KETI-888201 format. One record per atom (N, C-alpha, C): residue in one letter; x, y, z; residue number from 1. Coordinates in Angstrom, 1 decimal, padded with zeros to 4 digits. Example, Ala and Ser with C-alpha at 12.3 -4.5 7.8 and 13.67 -1.06 7.14 Angstrom:
BEGIN
r rest = A | x = 013.2 | y = -005.7 | z = 007.8 | nr = 1
r rest = A | x = 012.3 | y = -004.5 | z = 007.8 | nr = 1
r rest = A | x = 013.2 | y = -003.3 | z = 007.8 | nr = 1
r rest = S | x = 012.8 | y = -002.2 | z = 007.1 | nr = 2
r rest = S | x = 013.7 | y = -001.1 | z = 007.1 | nr = 2
r rest = S | x = 012.9 | y = 000.0 | z = 007.9 | nr = 2
END
This chain:
BEGIN
r rest = M | x = 026.1 | y = 017.4 | z = -015.0 | nr = 1
r rest = M | x = 026.2 | y = 016.7 | z = -013.8 | nr = 1
r rest = M | x = 025.1 | y = 017.2 | z = -012.8 | nr = 1
r rest = M | x = 024.5 | y = 018.3 | z = -013.1 | nr = 2
r rest = M | x = 023.5 | y = 018.8 | z = -012.2 | nr = 2
r rest = M | x = 022.2 | y = 018.0 | z = -012.3 | nr = 2
r rest = P | x = 021.8 | y = 017.4 | z = -013.4 | nr = 3
r rest = P | x = 020.6 | y = 016.6 | z = -013.4 | nr = 3
r rest = P | x = 020.7 | y = 015.4 | z = -012.5 | nr = 3
r rest = T | x = 021.9 | y = 014.7 | z = -012.5 | nr = 4
r rest = T | x = 022.0 | y = 013.5 | z = -011.7 | nr = 4
r rest = T | x = 021.9 | y = 013.9 | z = -010.2 | nr = 4
r rest = F | x = 022.4 | y = 015.1 | z = -009.8 | nr = 5
r rest = F | x = 022.3 | y = 015.5 | z = -008.4 | nr = 5
r rest = F | x = 020.9 | y = 015.7 | z = -008.0 | nr = 5
r rest = R | x = 020.1 | y = 016.3 | z = -008.9 | nr = 6
r rest = R | x = 018.6 | y = 016.5 | z = -008.6 | nr = 6
r rest = R | x = 017.9 | y = 015.1 | z = -008.5 | nr = 6
r rest = A | x = 018.3 | y = 014.2 | z = -009.4 | nr = 7
r rest = A | x = 017.7 | y = 012.9 | z = -009.4 | nr = 7
r rest = A | x = 018.0 | y = 012.2 | z = -008.1 | nr = 7
r rest = M | x = 019.3 | y = 012.3 | z = -007.6 | nr = 8
r rest = M | x = 019.7 | y = 011.7 | z = -006.4 | nr = 8
r rest = M | x = 019.0 | y = 012.3 | z = -005.2 | nr = 8
r rest = K | x = 018.7 | y = 013.6 | z = -005.3 | nr = 9
r rest = K | x = 018.0 | y = 014.3 | z = -004.2 | nr = 9
r rest = K | x = 016.6 | y = 013.9 | z = -004.1 | nr = 9
r rest = N | x = 016.0 | y = 013.6 | z = -005.3 | nr = 10
r rest = N | x = 014.6 | y = 013.1 | z = -005.3 | nr = 10
r rest = N | x = 014.5 | y = 011.7 | z = -004.7 | nr = 10
r rest = V | x = 015.5 | y = 010.9 | z = -005.0 | nr = 11
r rest = V | x = 015.6 | y = 009.5 | z = -004.5 | nr = 11
r rest = V | x = 015.7 | y = 009.6 | z = -002.9 | nr = 11
r rest = I | x = 016.5 | y = 010.4 | z = -002.5 | nr = 12
r rest = I | x = 016.7 | y = 010.6 | z = -001.0 | nr = 12
r rest = I | x = 015.4 | y = 011.1 | z = -000.4 | nr = 12
r rest = T | x = 014.7 | y = 012.0 | z = -001.0 | nr = 13
r rest = T | x = 013.5 | y = 012.5 | z = -000.5 | nr = 13
r rest = T | x = 012.4 | y = 011.4 | z = -000.4 | nr = 13
r rest = I | x = 012.4 | y = 010.5 | z = -001.5 | nr = 14
r rest = I | x = 011.4 | y = 009.4 | z = -001.4 | nr = 14
r rest = I | x = 011.8 | y = 008.4 | z = -000.3 | nr = 14
r rest = L | x = 013.1 | y = 008.1 | z = -000.1 | nr = 15
r rest = L | x = 013.4 | y = 007.2 | z = 000.9 | nr = 15
r rest = L | x = 013.2 | y = 007.7 | z = 002.3 | nr = 15
r rest = K | x = 013.1 | y = 009.1 | z = 002.5 | nr = 16
r rest = K | x = 012.9 | y = 009.7 | z = 003.8 | nr = 16
r rest = K | x = 011.4 | y = 009.8 | z = 004.2 | nr = 16
r rest = Q | x = 010.5 | y = 009.4 | z = 003.2 | nr = 17
r rest = Q | x = 009.1 | y = 009.5 | z = 003.5 | nr = 17
r rest = Q | x = 008.8 | y = 008.5 | z = 004.7 | nr = 17
r rest = P | x = 007.8 | y = 008.7 | z = 005.4 | nr = 18
r rest = P | x = 007.5 | y = 007.8 | z = 006.5 | nr = 18
r rest = P | x = 007.3 | y = 006.4 | z = 006.1 | nr = 18
r rest = W | x = 007.8 | y = 005.4 | z = 006.8 | nr = 19
r rest = W | x = 007.7 | y = 004.0 | z = 006.5 | nr = 19
r rest = W | x = 006.6 | y = 003.4 | z = 007.2 | nr = 19
r rest = S | x = 005.6 | y = 002.9 | z = 006.4 | nr = 20
r rest = S | x = 004.4 | y = 002.2 | z = 007.0 | nr = 20
r rest = S | x = 004.7 | y = 000.7 | z = 007.2 | nr = 20
r rest = F | x = 003.8 | y = 000.1 | z = 007.9 | nr = 21
r rest = F | x = 004.0 | y = -001.4 | z = 008.1 | nr = 21
r rest = F | x = 004.1 | y = -002.1 | z = 006.8 | nr = 21
r rest = Y | x = 003.3 | y = -001.8 | z = 005.8 | nr = 22
r rest = Y | x = 003.4 | y = -002.5 | z = 004.5 | nr = 22
r rest = Y | x = 004.7 | y = -002.2 | z = 003.8 | nr = 22
r rest = R | x = 005.2 | y = -001.0 | z = 004.0 | nr = 23
r rest = R | x = 006.5 | y = -000.8 | z = 003.3 | nr = 23
r rest = R | x = 007.6 | y = -001.6 | z = 003.9 | nr = 23
r rest = W | x = 007.6 | y = -001.8 | z = 005.3 | nr = 24
r rest = W | x = 008.6 | y = -002.6 | z = 005.9 | nr = 24
r rest = W | x = 008.4 | y = -004.1 | z = 005.5 | nr = 24
r rest = L | x = 007.1 | y = -004.5 | z = 005.4 | nr = 25
r rest = L | x = 006.8 | y = -005.8 | z = 005.0 | nr = 25
r rest = L | x = 007.3 | y = -006.1 | z = 003.6 | nr = 25
r rest = R | x = 007.1 | y = -005.2 | z = 002.6 | nr = 26
r rest = R | x = 007.6 | y = -005.4 | z = 001.3 | nr = 26
r rest = R | x = 009.2 | y = -005.5 | z = 001.3 | nr = 26
r rest = L | x = 009.8 | y = -004.7 | z = 002.1 | nr = 27
r rest = L | x = 011.3 | y = -004.7 | z = 002.2 | nr = 27
r rest = L | x = 011.7 | y = -006.1 | z = 002.7 | nr = 27
r rest = A | x = 011.1 | y = -006.6 | z = 003.8 | nr = 28
r rest = A | x = 011.4 | y = -007.9 | z = 004.4 | nr = 28
r rest = A | x = 011.2 | y = -009.0 | z = 003.4 | nr = 28
r rest = L | x = 010.0 | y = -009.0 | z = 002.7 | nr = 29
r rest = L | x = 009.7 | y = -010.0 | z = 001.7 | nr = 29
r rest = L | x = 010.7 | y = -010.0 | z = 000.5 | nr = 29
r rest = G | x = 011.1 | y = -008.8 | z = 000.1 | nr = 30
r rest = G | x = 012.0 | y = -008.7 | z = -001.0 | nr = 30
r rest = G | x = 013.3 | y = -009.3 | z = -000.6 | nr = 30
r rest = F | x = 013.9 | y = -009.0 | z = 000.6 | nr = 31
r rest = F | x = 015.1 | y = -009.6 | z = 001.0 | nr = 31
r rest = F | x = 015.0 | y = -011.2 | z = 001.1 | nr = 31
r rest = Y | x = 013.9 | y = -011.6 | z = 001.7 | nr = 32
r rest = Y | x = 013.6 | y = -013.0 | z = 001.8 | nr = 32
r rest = Y | x = 013.6 | y = -013.8 | z = 000.5 | nr = 32
r rest = F | x = 012.9 | y = -013.2 | z = -000.5 | nr = 33
r rest = F | x = 012.8 | y = -013.9 | z = -001.8 | nr = 33
r rest = F | x = 014.1 | y = -013.8 | z = -002.6 | nr = 33
r rest = I | x = 014.9 | y = -012.7 | z = -002.4 | nr = 34
r rest = I | x = 016.2 | y = -012.6 | z = -003.0 | nr = 34
r rest = I | x = 017.1 | y = -013.7 | z = -002.4 | nr = 34
r rest = Y | x = 017.1 | y = -013.8 | z = -001.1 | nr = 35
r rest = Y | x = 017.9 | y = -014.8 | z = -000.4 | nr = 35
r rest = Y | x = 017.5 | y = -016.3 | z = -000.9 | nr = 35
r rest = E | x = 016.2 | y = -016.5 | z = -000.9 | nr = 36
r rest = E | x = 015.8 | y = -017.9 | z = -001.4 | nr = 36
r rest = E | x = 016.2 | y = -018.1 | z = -002.9 | nr = 36
r rest = S | x = 016.1 | y = -017.1 | z = -003.7 | nr = 37
r rest = S | x = 016.5 | y = -017.2 | z = -005.1 | nr = 37
r rest = S | x = 018.0 | y = -017.5 | z = -005.2 | nr = 37
r rest = V | x = 018.8 | y = -016.9 | z = -004.4 | nr = 38
r rest = V | x = 020.3 | y = -017.2 | z = -004.5 | nr = 38
r rest = V | x = 020.6 | y = -018.6 | z = -004.0 | nr = 38
r rest = N | x = 019.9 | y = -019.0 | z = -002.9 | nr = 39
r rest = N | x = 020.2 | y = -020.3 | z = -002.3 | nr = 39
r rest = N | x = 019.7 | y = -021.5 | z = -003.2 | nr = 39
r rest = H | x = 018.6 | y = -021.3 | z = -003.9 | nr = 40
r rest = H | x = 018.0 | y = -022.4 | z = -004.6 | nr = 40
r rest = H | x = 018.0 | y = -022.2 | z = -006.1 | nr = 40
r rest = S | x = 018.7 | y = -021.1 | z = -006.6 | nr = 41
r rest = S | x = 018.8 | y = -020.8 | z = -008.0 | nr = 41
r rest = S | x = 017.4 | y = -020.8 | z = -008.7 | nr = 41
r rest = H | x = 016.5 | y = -020.0 | z = -008.1 | nr = 42
r rest = H | x = 015.2 | y = -020.0 | z = -008.6 | nr = 42
r rest = H | x = 014.9 | y = -018.5 | z = -009.1 | nr = 42
r rest = L | x = 014.9 | y = -018.4 | z = -010.4 | nr = 43
r rest = L | x = 014.8 | y = -017.0 | z = -011.0 | nr = 43
r rest = L | x = 013.5 | y = -016.3 | z = -010.7 | nr = 43
r rest = P | x = 012.3 | y = -017.0 | z = -010.8 | nr = 44
r rest = P | x = 011.0 | y = -016.3 | z = -010.5 | nr = 44
r rest = P | x = 011.0 | y = -015.7 | z = -009.1 | nr = 44
r rest = A | x = 011.6 | y = -016.4 | z = -008.1 | nr = 45
r rest = A | x = 011.6 | y = -015.9 | z = -006.7 | nr = 45
r rest = A | x = 012.5 | y = -014.6 | z = -006.7 | nr = 45
r rest = G | x = 013.6 | y = -014.6 | z = -007.4 | nr = 46
r rest = G | x = 014.5 | y = -013.5 | z = -007.5 | nr = 46
r rest = G | x = 013.8 | y = -012.3 | z = -008.1 | nr = 46
r rest = L | x = 013.0 | y = -012.5 | z = -009.2 | nr = 47
r rest = L | x = 012.3 | y = -011.4 | z = -009.8 | nr = 47
r rest = L | x = 011.3 | y = -010.8 | z = -008.9 | nr = 47
r rest = F | x = 010.6 | y = -011.7 | z = -008.2 | nr = 48
r rest = F | x = 009.5 | y = -011.2 | z = -007.3 | nr = 48
r rest = F | x = 010.2 | y = -010.5 | z = -006.1 | nr = 48
r rest = G | x = 011.3 | y = -010.9 | z = -005.6 | nr = 49
r rest = G | x = 012.0 | y = -010.2 | z = -004.6 | nr = 49
r rest = G | x = 012.5 | y = -008.9 | z = -005.1 | nr = 49
r rest = A | x = 013.0 | y = -008.8 | z = -006.3 | nr = 50
r rest = A | x = 013.4 | y = -007.5 | z = -006.8 | nr = 50
r rest = A | x = 012.2 | y = -006.5 | z = -007.0 | nr = 50
r rest = L | x = 011.1 | y = -007.1 | z = -007.4 | nr = 51
r rest = L | x = 009.9 | y = -006.2 | z = -007.4 | nr = 51
r rest = L | x = 009.5 | y = -005.7 | z = -006.1 | nr = 51
r rest = M | x = 009.5 | y = -006.6 | z = -005.0 | nr = 52
r rest = M | x = 009.2 | y = -006.1 | z = -003.7 | nr = 52
r rest = M | x = 010.2 | y = -005.1 | z = -003.2 | nr = 52
r rest = L | x = 011.5 | y = -005.3 | z = -003.4 | nr = 53
r rest = L | x = 012.5 | y = -004.3 | z = -003.0 | nr = 53
r rest = L | x = 012.3 | y = -003.0 | z = -003.7 | nr = 53
r rest = Y | x = 011.9 | y = -003.0 | z = -005.0 | nr = 54
r rest = Y | x = 011.6 | y = -001.8 | z = -005.7 | nr = 54
r rest = Y | x = 010.4 | y = -001.0 | z = -005.1 | nr = 54
r rest = Q | x = 009.4 | y = -001.8 | z = -004.8 | nr = 55
r rest = Q | x = 008.2 | y = -001.2 | z = -004.2 | nr = 55
r rest = Q | x = 008.5 | y = -000.6 | z = -002.9 | nr = 55
r rest = A | x = 009.3 | y = -001.2 | z = -002.1 | nr = 56
r rest = A | x = 009.7 | y = -000.7 | z = -000.8 | nr = 56
r rest = A | x = 010.6 | y = 000.6 | z = -000.9 | nr = 56
r rest = A | x = 011.5 | y = 000.6 | z = -001.9 | nr = 57
r rest = A | x = 012.4 | y = 001.7 | z = -002.1 | nr = 57
r rest = A | x = 011.7 | y = 002.9 | z = -002.6 | nr = 57
r rest = V | x = 010.7 | y = 002.8 | z = -003.5 | nr = 58
r rest = V | x = 010.1 | y = 004.0 | z = -004.1 | nr = 58
r rest = V | x = 008.7 | y = 004.3 | z = -003.4 | nr = 58
r rest = N | x = 008.4 | y = 003.4 | z = -002.5 | nr = 59
r rest = N | x = 007.1 | y = 003.6 | z = -001.7 | nr = 59
r rest = N | x = 005.9 | y = 003.6 | z = -002.6 | nr = 59
r rest = S | x = 005.9 | y = 002.7 | z = -003.6 | nr = 60
r rest = S | x = 004.8 | y = 002.6 | z = -004.5 | nr = 60
r rest = S | x = 003.6 | y = 001.9 | z = -003.7 | nr = 60
r rest = K | x = 002.5 | y = 002.4 | z = -004.0 | nr = 61
r rest = K | x = 001.3 | y = 001.9 | z = -003.2 | nr = 61
r rest = K | x = 000.4 | y = 001.1 | z = -004.1 | nr = 61
r rest = Y | x = 000.6 | y = -000.2 | z = -004.0 | nr = 62
r rest = Y | x = -000.2 | y = -001.1 | z = -004.8 | nr = 62
r rest = Y | x = -001.3 | y = -001.8 | z = -004.0 | nr = 62
r rest = L | x = -001.4 | y = -001.6 | z = -002.7 | nr = 63
r rest = L | x = -002.5 | y = -002.1 | z = -001.9 | nr = 63
r rest = L | x = -003.7 | y = -001.1 | z = -002.0 | nr = 63
r rest = P | x = -004.9 | y = -001.6 | z = -002.2 | nr = 64
r rest = P | x = -006.0 | y = -000.7 | z = -002.3 | nr = 64
r rest = P | x = -006.2 | y = 000.2 | z = -001.1 | nr = 64
r rest = C | x = -006.0 | y = -000.3 | z = 000.1 | nr = 65
r rest = C | x = -006.2 | y = 000.6 | z = 001.2 | nr = 65
r rest = C | x = -005.1 | y = 001.7 | z = 001.3 | nr = 65
r rest = E | x = -003.9 | y = 001.5 | z = 000.7 | nr = 66
r rest = E | x = -002.9 | y = 002.5 | z = 000.7 | nr = 66
r rest = E | x = -003.1 | y = 003.5 | z = -000.4 | nr = 66
r rest = M | x = -003.6 | y = 003.0 | z = -001.6 | nr = 67
r rest = M | x = -003.9 | y = 003.9 | z = -002.7 | nr = 67
r rest = M | x = -005.0 | y = 004.9 | z = -002.4 | nr = 67
r rest = Y | x = -006.0 | y = 004.5 | z = -001.8 | nr = 68
r rest = Y | x = -007.2 | y = 005.3 | z = -001.5 | nr = 68
r rest = Y | x = -007.3 | y = 005.9 | z = -000.1 | nr = 68
r rest = G | x = -006.3 | y = 005.5 | z = 000.8 | nr = 69
r rest = G | x = -006.3 | y = 005.9 | z = 002.1 | nr = 69
r rest = G | x = -007.5 | y = 005.4 | z = 002.9 | nr = 69
r rest = T | x = -008.0 | y = 004.2 | z = 002.6 | nr = 70
r rest = T | x = -009.2 | y = 003.7 | z = 003.3 | nr = 70
r rest = T | x = -008.8 | y = 002.4 | z = 004.0 | nr = 70
r rest = C | x = -007.7 | y = 002.4 | z = 004.8 | nr = 71
r rest = C | x = -007.4 | y = 001.1 | z = 005.5 | nr = 71
r rest = C | x = -008.4 | y = 000.8 | z = 006.6 | nr = 71
r rest = A | x = -009.1 | y = 001.8 | z = 007.1 | nr = 72
r rest = A | x = -010.1 | y = 001.6 | z = 008.1 | nr = 72
r rest = A | x = -011.4 | y = 001.9 | z = 007.4 | nr = 72
r rest = P | x = -012.5 | y = 001.2 | z = 007.6 | nr = 73
r rest = P | x = -013.8 | y = 001.5 | z = 007.0 | nr = 73
r rest = P | x = -014.3 | y = 002.8 | z = 007.5 | nr = 73
r rest = I | x = -014.9 | y = 003.6 | z = 006.6 | nr = 74
r rest = I | x = -015.4 | y = 004.9 | z = 006.9 | nr = 74
r rest = I | x = -016.9 | y = 004.7 | z = 007.4 | nr = 74
r rest = P | x = -017.2 | y = 005.1 | z = 008.6 | nr = 75
r rest = P | x = -018.6 | y = 004.9 | z = 009.1 | nr = 75
r rest = P | x = -019.6 | y = 005.7 | z = 008.3 | nr = 75
r rest = N | x = -020.7 | y = 005.2 | z = 008.0 | nr = 76
r rest = N | x = -021.8 | y = 005.9 | z = 007.3 | nr = 76
r rest = N | x = -022.4 | y = 006.9 | z = 008.3 | nr = 76
r rest = E | x = -022.6 | y = 008.1 | z = 007.9 | nr = 77
r rest = E | x = -023.2 | y = 009.0 | z = 008.8 | nr = 77
r rest = E | x = -024.7 | y = 009.0 | z = 008.6 | nr = 77
r rest = T | x = -025.4 | y = 008.7 | z = 009.6 | nr = 78
r rest = T | x = -026.9 | y = 008.7 | z = 009.5 | nr = 78
r rest = T | x = -027.5 | y = 009.8 | z = 010.4 | nr = 78
r rest = D | x = -028.4 | y = 010.4 | z = 009.8 | nr = 79
r rest = D | x = -029.1 | y = 011.5 | z = 010.5 | nr = 79
r rest = D | x = -030.4 | y = 011.1 | z = 010.9 | nr = 79
r rest = S | x = -030.6 | y = 010.9 | z = 012.2 | nr = 80
r rest = S | x = -031.9 | y = 010.3 | z = 012.7 | nr = 80
r rest = S | x = -033.0 | y = 011.3 | z = 012.7 | nr = 80
r rest = D | x = -032.7 | y = 012.6 | z = 012.4 | nr = 81
r rest = D | x = -033.8 | y = 013.6 | z = 012.3 | nr = 81
r rest = D | x = -034.6 | y = 013.4 | z = 011.0 | nr = 81
r rest = H | x = -034.0 | y = 012.8 | z = 010.0 | nr = 82
r rest = H | x = -034.7 | y = 012.8 | z = 008.7 | nr = 82
r rest = H | x = -035.4 | y = 011.4 | z = 008.5 | nr = 82
r rest = I | x = -035.6 | y = 010.7 | z = 009.5 | nr = 83
r rest = I | x = -036.3 | y = 009.4 | z = 009.4 | nr = 83
r rest = I | x = -037.8 | y = 009.7 | z = 009.5 | nr = 83
r rest = D | x = -038.5 | y = 009.4 | z = 008.5 | nr = 84
r rest = D | x = -040.0 | y = 009.6 | z = 008.4 | nr = 84
r rest = D | x = -040.7 | y = 008.5 | z = 009.1 | nr = 84
r rest = D | x = -041.8 | y = 008.8 | z = 009.8 | nr = 85
r rest = D | x = -042.7 | y = 007.8 | z = 010.4 | nr = 85
r rest = D | x = -043.5 | y = 007.1 | z = 009.3 | nr = 85
r rest = I | x = -043.5 | y = 005.8 | z = 009.3 | nr = 86
r rest = I | x = -044.2 | y = 005.0 | z = 008.3 | nr = 86
r rest = I | x = -045.6 | y = 004.7 | z = 008.9 | nr = 86
r rest = I | x = -046.6 | y = 005.0 | z = 008.1 | nr = 87
r rest = I | x = -048.0 | y = 004.7 | z = 008.5 | nr = 87
r rest = I | x = -048.5 | y = 003.5 | z = 007.8 | nr = 87
r rest = Y | x = -048.9 | y = 002.5 | z = 008.5 | nr = 88
r rest = Y | x = -049.4 | y = 001.2 | z = 007.9 | nr = 88
r rest = Y | x = -050.9 | y = 001.2 | z = 008.0 | nr = 88
r rest = E | x = -051.5 | y = 000.7 | z = 007.0 | nr = 89
r rest = E | x = -053.0 | y = 000.5 | z = 007.0 | nr = 89
r rest = E | x = -053.2 | y = -001.0 | z = 006.9 | nr = 89
r rest = E | x = -054.0 | y = -001.6 | z = 007.8 | nr = 90
r rest = E | x = -054.3 | y = -003.0 | z = 007.7 | nr = 90
r rest = E | x = -055.3 | y = -003.3 | z = 006.7 | nr = 90
r rest = V | x = -055.1 | y = -004.2 | z = 005.8 | nr = 91
r rest = V | x = -056.0 | y = -004.6 | z = 004.8 | nr = 91
r rest = V | x = -056.5 | y = -006.0 | z = 005.1 | nr = 91
r rest = K | x = -057.9 | y = -006.2 | z = 005.1 | nr = 92
r rest = K | x = -058.4 | y = -007.6 | z = 005.4 | nr = 92
r rest = K | x = -059.1 | y = -008.1 | z = 004.2 | nr = 92
END
């Protein structure tokens, strides 16, 4: 009985992680597609809704900006001290 308690503790820890905008969006989309699946008897919508709910529950990060932590572009650092002066010679 002890392993199930640890597993449940891990699930609770995952659910308590901070909820980002995308995690809330996945949760809302999951509920919407499950609702539409039940109302219209559409199995693919239900499967997609279940996938979205799973992603929201376990906080899986399938968006590139979430996986790599680059949701905002990283500015390139330029060092203006290392710019060399270019000397041009006019050829006639």
